N, C-alpha and C positions, 0 to 999 in steps of 0.2 A: 727601544728599537729591537725588533726580533728579526734575525736573519732567516731568509728563505732560500733553500738550496736551489741553485740555478741548473736546470736540466736541459736548457736550450741546446747546449753543445751536443748532447746525446742525440736529440732529434735532428740537429743539423747534419751530424755524421750519417745517420740513417738515410736522410733525404738525399745526400750526395751519393751514397752507395747505390741507392735505387736508380738515380739518374745515370750514373756511370754504367751500371749493369744494363740498364735499358737501352743505352746508346750502342751497345755491342751488336744487337740483333733486333730488327724490327719484328713486330707481331705478324704472323701469317694472316692472310685474309680468311683462312679457314679455321682460325682459332675459335674454340667454343668456351665461352665464359661459364663459370659455375652457376647453376640455378638451384633453387631450394623449393621444398614442398610448399604448395599453396593451399593446403587444407585449412579451412577456417574454424572447424569444430575444436572446442577445448574440453567441454564436458557435456555429454549426452548419455545419461545413465551410468557412464563410467568415464574416467579421464581418457582423452584422445591425444596420443602422441606426446604425452608429458613424461617427465622423469619419474623413475620408480618412487622417488620420495613424494611426488605429487605436490604436497604443500611444504614450502620452505619458509619457516617462521622467521619473523624479525627476532632480533637478539633478546633472549630472556633476561640478560644482564641489564637491558634497558627497560625492563618491565613487561615485555611481551609474554603472553601466556601461550605456550605451544600445545596445550592439551585439549583445547576446545574445538578442534577441527576434525571432521569426518564425513561420512556419507550416511544417508537415511533412506532405507528401503520402504519406509512407511509414509513418506511424503514426497510428492513429485508434481511438477506442473504437467509434464508429459512423460510417458514411459513409466519406469518402475523405481527410479531412485533420484535423489538430489544431493547436493552438497549441504551439509548441516554445520553451522557455525554457532557455538555457544559463547556469547560475549560475557566475560566475567565482571564481577563487581570490582571497584577499585582496590578493595582490601583483600582480594583473593591472594593467598600466599604463593600461588603459582604464576602470578602476573596480573596486572590490572587492566590490560587491554589485549586484543588479539589482532594479528595481522601478519601478512607474508605475501609470497609470490608463487605463481605457477610457472615452470620453465619448460620450454620445448626440449624433448629428449635428444634431438639431433643438433645440427649446426645452425638452426634457425629456420624460420618460414618466410616465404615471400607473401606479404600481405598487401601488396600494391594493388590488387584487384578488389579490395574491400574499402568501404567508406566509414565503417563503424564497428565497434564492439557492442554486442547486445547480450542481455541475459534477462531471465525472469526471476523475481525474488518476492518473498513474503516474510513476515516477522511474527513472532508470538505476541507482540504488542506494537503499537505505533512507536517507531524509533528512527534514529538517524544513523546511517553508516558514515564514518568520517571521510573516507575516500575509497574510490575504486577506479581502476584504470589498467594500463598496460605499458610495456616498454621498459619496465624495471627488471634488471637481471642480476643486480648486486655486483656488477662488474663495471660496465660503462654507463648504463642507464641513459644512453645517448638520446633515445627518442621516447623518453618517458612522457606519459600523459595521465592526468588524474582529474576525475570529477569529484568535487567535494560535497559533503553534507547531503547525501542522498536519502530522501525521506521514504521510509518503508511503511507499508500498511499491513494489515492482517490478511489480506487477500493477495493472490498472485498478480503482479504487474510487471510490464516489460520496461526495461531501462536501456537507454542508448548513450554510448560514449563515442562521439564522433572522432574520426582520425583526422588530425589537422592537415596532413599532406601525405596521402597513401604512397606516393612515388618514392618517399624516403624509406619505406619499410620493405626492403628487398631481402633482408636477412635478420629477422627479429626473433630473439629467444624469449623475451619477457612477455608471456601470454596473458598474465593477469596479476593484479595487485589489489589488496584491500586492507583496510585498517578500521577497526571499530572499537569503541569504548562505550561506557554507560552514561556519558554526560547528558544525553537526551532523555534518559529514563531515571534521572535523579539518583544515580548510583546503583540502581537495581540491574542485575544481569538479565539478559534476554537471549533468545535464540532467533536466528534467521536462516532462511534456506535460499539457495541459488540453483537454478536449473537452466538447461538449454543455453549454456554459455558458449558463444561463438562470435567470430568475425563475419559480418554480412556486407553485401553490396546492396544497400537499401534504395539508393537512387533518389532519396528524399532529403538528404542532408544538404542544406543550401544556405545561401546568404552568409558566407564567411566574413567575420569581423575580427581580425587579429588586433592585439594590443601589445605594446611594450610600455614599460614604466606605468602600468595601470591606466594607459591612455592619456597620461599627463605630458605636457611639454615642459620638461625640467631644465633648469640652469644650474650648473655646478662649477665651482672653481677647483682646479687641480694642479698637479705638478708633474714635471718630467720624471718618469720612472714609476708613476702610480698605475696600479691595475684596478679597474673598477668592474663591477658586475652589472649585468642587465637583469633587472628585476621586473616584477609585475607582468610576466609573459602569459597571455591568455589567448584563446580563440573561442569565439561564440558562433554557433550555428543555429539555424532554425531546423527542427527535426520533424518527423512525419506526423506527430500529433499536434503540430502548430506551435509548440513551445520553443523557447530559446534555451539552449544548453551551453554553458561556459565550462571549458576545461583549462586546467593549468598545463602549460606546454613547456617542454625543455628548449633551450636556446637553439639546438641543432636543427629544429624545424624552420628557423628563420634564416633569411638571407639579409645580413646586416650590411649597412653602408655608412661610410664616413665621408663627410663633405670635404675633409682635408686630411688625407692619410699621412701627411708630414707632421701632423699634430697628434692624431689618435687613430687607431685602427681596431677592428673587432675580429676575433677569430671565430671559428664555427661553434665553439662552446660558449659564446656570448661574453667572453672576457675582453674588456676594453683596455688597451695598452696606450698610455700617454707617453709619447716619445719626443715631442717638440713643443716649442712655445707658440702660442696663438690660440685660435678658436676653431673647433670642429663640432659639427652637429651629427649625432648618430640617429639613423632611421633604420627601418627594416621592412621587408616584405615577407609574406608567408603564402606560398602557392601563387605568387604573382599578384597578391592583393596587398596594397600599402597598409602597414599597421598604423593604428592610431597611437600617438605618443612619440616623444623624441627626447634626446638629451643633448643640450648644448654645453660643451666643455670648454672652459677657458683655462688654458695652461699658462701659468705665470712664470714658468721656468723651473730651474732646479729647486729642490726642497731644502730648506734650512733646518737641519736636524738639531735636536737638543744637544747640549754638551755631553760628551762621553763621561760616564761616571768613573770615579777613581777609587772608590772604596775597595778594600781587600775582599775578594770573593769569598774567602773563608768566613767572613763575618756578616754575609748578606743572605737574606731570604727574599728572593725576587719574585714579584707577581708578573712583571712585564718589563723586560729590558734586553737589549741586544748584548749588553756587556756581561750578563750573567746567565746562568742556567735557571730558567723559571720553574717554580713548583707547578704541579697540575692546577689548572683553574677551570671551574665548571663553565662560567660564562663571563665574557667581558661586557655584555649588555644583558642585564637581568630581565628586561621586558616584563617588569612587574605590572600586572593588570589589576584594576582597570584604569588606573590614574596616570601611569607613566606615559609620557609622550616621546621620550628621547629615542632617536634613531642612531644608527651607526654602530661602531665597534672597531675591530682591528682592520686596518687598511694597509696593504702592501705598498711600499714606496721603493722601487728598485729592489735591491736585495735585503731591504730592511722593512720594518713596519712601525706604524704609530697607531694610537687609538684616536679616532675622530668621532666626536659626538655632535649631532645637530638636533635642533628643536628641543634642547635640554630643558627639562624641568627637574627631574631626578633620575638617577640611574645607578645600578649597583654592579660591582665586580664581585662575583660569587665564587668562593673557594671554601665550601663547607659540605657537611654531610646531612644538613637539616632542611634547607629550603627546597632543593630539587633532589630528593633521595635517589632517583634513578641515575643522576649524574654525579653522585657523591664523590667528593675528593676530601683529602685530609685538611682540616684547618691549620692555622699557623700557631705554634707555641712560641709566643714572643716574650716569654718570661725573662730570657737572658738578652733581649734586644731592647733598645731604648729610643729608636728614632724611625720615623717614616719619611722616606724621600720621594718626591714627586716633581716632575717638570710639567708646566702648564703653559699653553700658548693660546690666547683668546683670539678668535677669528672674527671679531666685530669691534665696533667702536664701544669703548667703555663709558658708562654714564654714572653720575652720582647715585649712590644707593645700590649699585651692583654688588653682588656678593656670591660666594661659593662656600657652602657648608660641607665639610668632610665629616663623615661619621664612620666609626669602626664598631662592629658588633662582635662581641665575644659570646660563643655558645657553650658556656660552662654549665655547671649545675643550675645556676641562675643566669639567664640571659642579661647581659649588660651592654649599654650603648654609650660610646664616648663621642663628643662633638668638638670640632675645631673650625672656627670661622676665618675664612680668608676674605678680606674686604677688597672691593674693586680697585681701590687705590694701590694695592699690593701687586696687581696684575698689569699686563701690558698687551696692547693690540699687536698681533703679528710678531710677537717677540717671546722667546722662551724665558720663563722665570722659574728658577729652582727653589724648592722649599725643602728644608730639613726640619721636620716638626717633632719635637720630643713627644713620645707616647704619653708622658705625664701631662701634656697640655690638652689631651682629649678629655674634656670634662665629663665625668660620669663613668669612665672606663676603669673599673676597679679590678678586673681580672684580665690577664693577658694570655692565658693558657690555651685558648681555643678561638682565636680571632679568625672569622670566616666570611666577613662582608665588609667591603669598602664602598660607601655610598657617597655620591656627589649630588648635592641639592642646591639649585640656584634660585629657589623660590623665596620671595620675601612675602610670606603669607600664602594661604591656599590659592593654587592656580594662578600665581603671579610670578612667573620666572623672570629673572633679571638678565642672566647670561645664557644665550641660546646655543652658541657654536664655539667649540674649543677643541684643541689637540692636547693629548696627554701622552707622556712617555716616561720611561725609567721610574717605575713604581716598585719600591723595595723597602724592606725593613733592614735595619742594621743596628 
């Protein structure tokens, strides 16, 4: 259980202050609301109205290469200059990908009169740009939009990124975002150019088809105090060349609705708060168009948390527990491709959290500097520790043959893996079961000096998972 600081009181105080002050004096009929520039140009031979820095790179500590961005006076679609972006190879010492944002130099622009961001681009070779879009400012990113996997050719072509709902963009600072790596070129770096980057009112962006939850009608069980996210948010338009363009859309573009606000409600950031017992269905509209997809939530009441640990904190190294200070963890869901199916991860429940896994076949909790170097954290030296504690609550009926294999990997001079099998008969449905497993019981784990991966595997043979849905809490060594 991990505590989450509650900041609702701060927002409540501010809201009350605004209401009280607002009641003292009404607004004059002659009041003039602030307006912002409506220039759509971003780059036409030179940056237009952008910050002096022009290009703000993603964090180099996360692997971004800040050195491959500039302008090119020898290449242009129109005029005399273009943006030049040199995409690095994965092993480039300065970073294995390039990406960042362009920011308006003022307080933002009014883009409500446009329906698309457009640009011309070409590449030194046929390649794919991971994403391009707008609305990201590294602060709120409230109205972020991204078109993914943009295919470039060696000649100049025009690309369109539709605006899901222009009426929302009355003060936008995030003019452009892009990210590119060399996945599509087999690890070889390449160069691409962008020109005539601007917002336009094309008048040909039509047939909006918004989606939430990837267009699926989902059903999920939950508990009072749980906060859920809205995922799979997209908008598809037909554009001027007759093709369909789908963009990823931030939640603030949508107007969400709950069929029962006494059970669950959604805020403008797409966060679903479960506050009562019963059933509620979450739907949404974007620009007045009903989105495909929904989420039916059945809240079964208050959550039954795992027992509170009692080990002395001075003897504990915690991966995930409300009772202790956790060490840094890279990922609570490894998303190992291509064979992992497991979804889920950390789920807030009130002011605490649990780990919830669904569609489990196998999944890893990663806390090392080997698997994901850009997310590197220190592994655990368990030389002076002797036990792994974990609480498990299976969220389905158990059957004969069900099993859960735990594996610990040590990344020493020689990588070693130790395994411990929990049979289904040792687990219980909808009930927490606590395990205190001696590290000596992990068969094959001969070195404890750099433990950096805890893997859960429910498969009884390849592609044959036995337990699919479970809660986990209080994972620590002592």
